[in-house]
N, C-alpha and C positions, 0 to 999 in steps of 0.2 A: 522614517518611523521605526521604532524598535518593537520587535515581536518576541513573544515568549519563547518560541522554538522555531527553528528552521528545519523543515522536513522535506525530503524527497519522497513522493508517493507515486508508485508505479502500479499499473494494472495490466495483467496479461490475459491470455485467452482461456484460462480455466473457468469453470462455472463458479458463480458466487458474486456476480456484479452488484447485488444489493448490499453486500458487506462493504464493498468499495464506496458506494454512494454515501452510505451512512458515515463511513470513516472520513471521507473528504469533507462532508458538511460539518462534522464534529470538530475536526482539526481547525477549520476556518473559524467556527464559532468560538473555539478555544484560543483564538488570537495567535495562530501559528502562521508562519509564512510557508507556503506550499509550492514546490516545483513538481508539476504533474507530468508523468510520462505514460503514454498509452501505446500498446502494441496494436497492430492492425487487427489481430484476432480479438483483442479486447473490445474493439468497437463493434464487431459482429456479435459478440456475446451480450454486450450491453443492449443492443437492439433486440436480440432474441429473448433475453430473460426479463428485461425491464421496459421494453418498448421505448428505449432511449435512442433517438436518431440524432447524432451529433454532427455538426458541420465537418467536412473533410478538410477544408481550408484552415490552416493553423491560426491565422489572424482572426478569422470568423469564429473559430472555436474558443479562442481566448476571450473575445468580447461576449460570446454567448454565456460562458461559464461565470465570468465576472459579473455580468448582469443577473444571472440566475441566483448566485449566492451573495449578491450585494457586497462585493469586495472590489478592490482596485487591482491594477496590474502588478503592483508591488507585492501584494499579499498572495495572489494566485497567478502563476505563470505556467502555461502548457508549453512544453518543449517538443520539438520535432525529434524523431527517433534517430536522425543522423546529424544532429546538431553537436558536432564534436567540439565546438568552441563555447558551449554553454557552461554555466557555473557548475553543474553537477559532474562534468567530465574531467575536472581537474582537482587533484588533491589539495591544491593551494586555496581553493575557494568553495568546495562542495559542502553542503550541509553535513553535519556529523551523524545525522539520523536518517534512515531510509526504511520504508515499509513497502513490500510488494504484496498487494492484496487484490485479487487472489494471485497466487504464483503457480504458473503451469509447470508441468513436469519438464518441458523443454527448457524453460527459463531456469529452473532449478539445476538441471544438468549443465547448462552453459556456464552458470555462475560457479558451480563446483569445479569445472574444468578450467576456469580462468579465461573464458572467451569474452570477447568484446565486439560481437558482431552488430550490436545496436546500442543505443544510448542507455537503455535499461540495464543491459549487462555491464556496460562500462561504468555506469554510476555505482552499481553494486560492487564491482571490482575495486573502485576507488575507495568506497566506504570501508571495505575489508582491509585494504592495504594501509589505510590511514588510521586503523584501529577505532573506527567509529561503531555505531550501533545499527546493525542491519536485522530487520525482522522479515522473514519470508513466511507466507501463509498459503501452503499448498491445499488444494481441494481436489483430492483424488481418493478413490477407494476401489479395490484394495490397493495397498502400496506393493509394488514389485520390489525385488531385491535391488534393482537399479535405483529406484526412488530412495529406498532406505540407505543405500550406500552414499548417494549424493547428499542426503540430509545429514548423515553422520559426518561426512567430510566437512560440510559447512558448520555443523555444530562444534567440531573440534577447532574451527577457526574463530569461534566466538559468536557466530550467527545464531540468532534466536529462531528456531523452527517452531512455528505456531500454527498447526493445522487448523483449518476452519471446522472446529468440532465444538459447538456450543454446549453448555450445560443446561439442565432443565430443573435444577433444584429450586429455582425462584419462580417456577410455574408460569412461564411465558404464555401469553394469550394470543399473540399475533406474530407474524413473520418478522415484523420490525423489531419486536422485543428479542427474538431469537438472534437476529443479526447484531443487535446492540450489545449482546453478551461479548462477542468477539471484539467489537469496537472498544468496549471497556477494558478488555485485556491489553489491547494495544496501548491505550492511553496510560494504563498502569506501568507498562514497560518503558514508555517514553517519559514517565514521571510528570504527566499532565493531570492536574486535579480535575475530578469530574464527579457527577452524581448520576451517571447513566443507568446504573443498576445498584440494588442493595448489596451490601457485602454478605459473605457467607453466614455469619452469625445472625445478621438481621433477617436474611432471606428465609431461614428455616424456623423462625419464631412465629 
C-alpha cells in the first residue's frame, strides 16, 4: 500500500505527552506511515501525565496501538530502542522526515553532539546526514545557555527547532485545542494538508 508520507515519530521524557498523542493520531488519520520510537522515560511521562499505561513487551505494544488506532502493522510500527537493523537506522532506507515530540534536553544534546546511544539518536543522526527533515520539539523553561547552544547547532544543520509553545489568538477552550495548535504547526512543516485549526486571518475575524 502507498502512503502519503513516511514519518519517524519519536517521543522522549520531556513533559508534553498530550502533544505526542494528538500528533500520532493525526499522522495516522492523514494516511501517513509511522515508525514510532519511545524512550523509557517517555513511557513514565505518558503514565504520569495522561494515565497511559502501555505494554512493556514490544510485540504486545504494537498490537495494542494498531488496535487502538485501527491501523495495520504496515502503517504503524513501534521499534525497539536498540533495533540497529531497523529501517530508521540506515540512510539507505530511513524515512526522510522525523519528528521528536516532545524532545528532552538530553536528547537534544545527544543529537547536537552526534551521539547514537539509542535508536532515537541514531535515527535523528541519519536524517541529518541524509539531508532529510528533522523537527525537534523541546518543552523546557527557562532554556539554559547549554540548551540554546544545542538548538543553535541543530538549527545551523537545517533542523527545525519548534518549542512546544502554542499560540492563543484563536481562543482555545480546551487543553486539546491548545495541543492541536502545535500539531497543526508540525503538519504545516511536513506539508500535510489539514483543517486542525483556523488560519491567522480567519482566527482573528
